[in-house]
Phi, psi and omega in degrees: 000317180297322180295322178294318179297317180295318179298315179297318179297315179297318178297316179298317179294320179297316178297319180296316179296321177297318180296315179296319180297314179297317179294325180292329176297319180285326183292330184279003187279229192265152177218071175239160178278098183297333180298322179292320178294315179297321179296317179298318179293318181301329180289341180242354185305312182298317180298322179289312186289335177288336177277347184287117181268354180247067184296333184267005181249146175226139177277321187265034182301341183278002181296337171298320177292326181294332178297336180267006179295134180290149180306325181291339179265355183301318179301313182298310182296318178300315179300316179296319179295316179296319178295318178302312180292318181294310188276338184242298190296305182296325180284325184279339184284130176252113184244137179261336181277121179299323180295313179295317180298321178296318179294316179298319178298319177296319178295317179300319178296322176296321177297320177298318178298314179299319181297319179297321177297317179293325179298327176295320177294319179295323179295331178267013180056039179250018182233082185284140176239109176274172178296323178301316181295317179296317179297318182299318181281332177296323179297322178298314177298318179297317178298318179299316183291342180282344178255162172296146190308309183293324177293320179294320179295315179298315179300315180295322176294320178295337179263009183301330180298329178294315179296315181298319178295319179295315179298314180300314180298320185273351180236014180302317179302325181296314184282339179268340185283000000 
């Protein structure tokens, strides 16, 4: 009887520690007001999407796959998405409207802030990358590479609301905790 109680207690503690570990991975992530970023994007979304000549193509088609990303991989996928936008999309986009460029610059700065927060988690080895997470983001890069650079950047900017919604959904606990 005593052995069963000890086994149950150990199992309960293991489950609790796993739960705390998973929540701590999510807790160390981002803490920005996503509503402000989304509002800024909504103000330029129409201007971006009207310039998009490839209406039937999507760069972020894998977001259906991203919905199945495990909580422990959320940090990794978020980091990869932010890096993708920082290193490729924001740099490749050529904008003529000062208003749109100012909004994009503000969003890019928010992405940099989120990225720095994630880098702290990575430094503490709390940002695990599984093969699933790597594959999901690799598909996004492959889709981007199939279009001409400026078209791919414009398309990716026009789909930014999808990324923002995914980040918000997966980091809501962080901003509320």
